N, C-alpha and C positions, 0 to 999 in steps of 0.2 A: 666328597664334593660331587654334586649332581649337575650334569650339563645336559641341556635339552637341544643343543645344536646338532644338525645332521652333517656328517662328514662322509666324503667319497674318497676311498683309497684306490689308486690305480697303479698296478704293477703286474708284469707278466710272471714274476717269480712268486710262487705260492708261499714259500718260506718267508720272504720279505713281507708279504701281505699279512701272514699270520702273526709275525713278530710285531709289526707296526700296530695291527689291530689290538693285540693283547696289551701292548703298552698304553695305548690310548684308552682302553677300557679301564685300566688301573688308575688312569687320571680322572676317571668319572664320565667319560664320553660313551654313552650307551647306544647312541643312534649312529651306527657305522654301516656303510654300504661299500662293497668291494667290486672292482672290475678287473678282469685279467688282461685287457688290452685297450688300446685307444678307442676303437670303434664301439666296444661295449660301454666304455666310459661316457661317450657322447650320447648313447641310447639312454643310459641312466640319468644323465643330466637333462634330457628332454622329458623324461618321465616324471620327475619329482624335483622339488626345490632342495638345494644344498646350501650350507653356510660356509663350507671350506672344501677344497679339493687338494689332496696330496698326490702329486703326479710324477711318475717315473719318466725319465727322459728316453731311455732306450727300450722300445717295445716293438713287437711285430705289428703288421697291418697299418696302424697309425702310431707314430712315435709321439713323444711328449711335445715336440715343437708343433706338430700338426694339430694335436688336440688343443694346445694353448691358443694357436692361431684361430681355430674354429670357435673357441669360446669367446675370444676378443672381438670376433666379427658378428657375434650374435647378441642383439640388444638385451635379451633375456638372461644371458649367461656372463656377459663381460664384466659384471660387477662382483662376481663370486671370486674371493681371493684364492690364489693358487700357490701352494708351496711345492717346489720342485724337489724330487728325490734323486740324489745323485751319488755316484761313487766318488771317492776322493780325487781320482784323476779326471773328473768331468767338470772342473771348476769353470773352464772357459765356456762350456756349454751352458752351465748355470747362469753365467753372466749374460749370455745371449738371451736366455729365457727371461731374465729379469728386465732386460732392455725391451722385451716384447710384452711386458705387463705382468709377469709373475711377481708375487709379493715377497717371497723368501725362498730358502732352500734348506734341506736337511741332508746330511751326508750319511752314507751307510758305512759302518754299522751305526744304529741310532743311539745318540746320547740322550738319556732320559731328561736331563736338565734342559738341554737345548730344545728337545721335543716339546716339553711343557711350555717353555717360554715362547717359542715361535708359533705354536698352535694357538696358545692363549692370546698372543698379541694380534694375530690375524683375525681371530674370532671377535675380539673386542673392536677392532677396526670395522669389521663387517657389521657388528651390532650398532656402532655409532652411525655408520653410513645408512643402515636401514632406518634408524631413528630420524636421521636428517631427511631421508626420502619421505618418511611418514609425515614429518612436519611440513615439508614442501607441499605434499598432497593435501594436507589439512588446510594449509594456507590458501592453496588454489581453490579448494572447495569453499572456504570462507569468502574468497574473492568472488567466486561464482554466485554464492548466496547473497553477498553484498550487492553485486551487480543486479541480481534479480530483485532484491529489495528496493534498489534505487529505481529500477524500471517500474516496479509496482507503485512506489511512492509518486513517481512522475505521473503515472496513470491516475492515481488517486487525486493528485493536484489538478490534473486536467478535468477529472470528473467534478472535483470540488468547485473549480472555477465555473464550470457549466451549471452546476446546481445552484451556485450563489446568485445566478441570474434570476432564479425563481424564489429561493428560500432564504430564510435568515441564516447567518453563518453557523449558528448552533445546530440547526436542523440539517443543513448541508453536510456538516461534519459527521453527524449521527448517521446519515444515509450512507456516506462513503465508508464509514466504519462498520456498516452492517447492522446498525441499530434500528433500521426502519426498512419496510418493504420497498420494492422498486417503485418510486413515486410516478414514473412515467408510464407505468402500466395502467390501463384504464380501470377505474374502480368507482364505487359509489359510496358516498359518505355524507353525513350531516355536517354542514359547515355554517359558519357565521360570515356573511359577505358584507364588505364595506365598500361603497362607492363614494368618491369625493371629486369635486372639481371646483373651478373658480367661476363665480358669477360675473357676467359682463366680459368674459375673456374674448369672445368673438369680436365684439365692438372694439375692444382694446387692440386686438391684433390687426384690425382693419385700419386703424388710425395711427399705429406706432411703427417705428423703424424696426427692422429685423433684429438689430443689436439689442434694442430695448426689450423685445419679446423674449429673446434668448436669455437675457439677464434676469428677467422676472422668473422664467421657468427654471433657471439654474438655482436661484434662491429657494424657490418653492419645492422643487424636487429634492434638494439636499435636506431641507428641513423635514419634509414628510418622510423621506427615506430613513432618516435617523430614528424617527419615532416608530416606523414599521419594524425596524430591526430590534429596537428596545423591547417591543411588545411581542416579538417572535411571530409576526405575521408573514404570510406568503403573498408576495406581490405577483398577481396574475398578469397584469399588464398596465402600461400607462400609455395614453394617447394624448399628447399635448398636455393640457391641464388636467385631464381626467386620469384617475388611478383606481384600480380595483384590487382589493386585498381580501384574503379570506383566512379564517382561523380553523384549526382542528384538522388540517391536512398539510403536508403528507404524514405528519405524526400527530396522533391524538394528544391534545393539550388540556390541562385542567381549565375549566371555566372559560371557554372560548368567547362567550357573549361578553363577559366582563373584560376580557382583554380587548375586544373590539371597541366596546364603549369607552373604556379608559383611554385607548389610543385616539379615538375620535375627539374626545374632550381635550386631550393634550394637543391634537392637531388644530382644533379651533383656537386654543389659546396662542399657539405659535403663529398661526396665520394672522391673528389680531396684531401681534407684534410686527409682522411683515407689512401689514396694511398701513401702519403708521408711517413707514418710509415710503410706501407706494403713494400714499395720498400727497406727500410732499412733492412727488414728481407728477402729480395730477393723474394717477392711474386709478380709475374707478372700478376696482376689483372687489368682489365679495367672495364668500366661501360657503359651500353647502355639502352636507354628507347624508347618505342614506344607508341604513343597516337592516339586514334581514337574516333570518335563520331558517334553514331547511336542507333538504337533500339535493345533492348535485352529482352528476357524473363527471369525474375528473381524470385527467391524463394528458399525454402528449398529443397535440394537434398540429397539423401542418404537413410538410412533405420532406423528403430526404434532402438534407442540407440546411433546412430551416424549420425547426420545430419550436413551438412554445408550449408552456404548461397552462392548460385551460380548464375552466369549470363551466359546465353547461347544465342549465336547469331553471325552473321558475324562480328559484331563490335569487339567482343573479339578476334576472330581469326585474324582480321586485326591488332589490336594493338600488339598481340603476334608476328606476322610475321614482323611488322615494328621494334619491339624490336630486333628480331633475326638478322635483317639486319644492325642495328646501330653499328657503330664502337665506340671505346672508346671515351666517351665525347659527343656522338651524342644523340639528342632527335629527332627522326624521327616521323613526324606527317602526317596525311592524309590531303587532300585539305580542307575538312570541318573545321578541327581544325585550319589549317593555316589561313583560311579566318576569323574565329572568333578571332584569335590572332592578327590581323592586328593592332589593336589600342594600343597594349601594349607590343608587342614583335617582334623582327626581325625573319623572317622565310623564308630564301631564298630557292628556289626550288632546289632539288638535282637530279630531273629527275623522270622518270616513272620506277617503279620496278615491275618485275614479281614475284609474291609471291605465295608460295605453298598454294593450297586450294582456290585460287581466280582465276576466269576465265579470267579476264582482267588485264593489267598492271595498277598499282596504282600510280598516281602522288604523289610524296613524297616531304616533306619539312623538313628542319632542324631548330630547334629553337635555335636562338643565344642568344643575350642579351635582357633583359627586357628594355622597353623604358619608361614606365610610372609608377606612383605610384599605390599602391594597390586599386582596385575598386570592390573587391568581395562582400563587405557588402551590 
């Protein structure tokens, strides 16, 4: 039988140490260290780990009582099992030692059967305790890991909630999971920008009660917001009845123009449904959209404590001006958007418009009906 535990034998009698060491080696215990007195025993215990101590009671310098007391007062040593070595007439002393924390005792001369049984039992108890300590430590580490994961997930949820103010849930989750670059860092990208607002809203607001205005805006924003999310657009801002959405940022998406156009057509249809109810309440509200494609500088704008996600560039100004020119039901687009929409939408030209802030007239097209099935994926 092979044993890999380390035993410390403490006795001032060299014959006893030799006999005990020899018997334990015959039992298969090969890792045996000896000490000739109590002080030397404590030095050994501080120098290396042990699984069991066999400790004589009567020794010079430090006796067995004192060594046992020192071990039990030391957090590193108190869990090492101790078997007291005693003469036949020292049973009262052994009882005292066991009351102070010793595990068992062996009488001199050593009985091989008792030696094997008591050493084996103490080492098994030590093994089980070490296993329990290991499990407790592993559980504590798991708890620490779990707590950190919870903190990380709470932080992710906070980030997700913040990002969902700007992006579709799919894109926000991708950003938090590390599937997209930091969207709030300033960057330049080609985007398709959509502006939309209600025609006649200013006059409506001047002549209506605040509750009526908020009711209309609530219906309108809810309907438009649902379509923005369905088409995975990024809501840049909304100001009253006006909304700005762009596609292809923060994550590049397939066919951003098609997404924008299909969303705009769906919005036009949904607002027509809302207009039926609005007309019954004598609300004279129309709806117009402008769409442009081009490069913009995008990132966080604002100040500490209040930041928004914004896009700056001629493309945003163009989409806003096209929206301003659109009559009720029109979706006015630039020539780039009209060209990209040729395969799936009717887009007759309405002429060249002179738009505020743009030095040259802009060829403008109006999106009619969609011609083909969805190809965004």
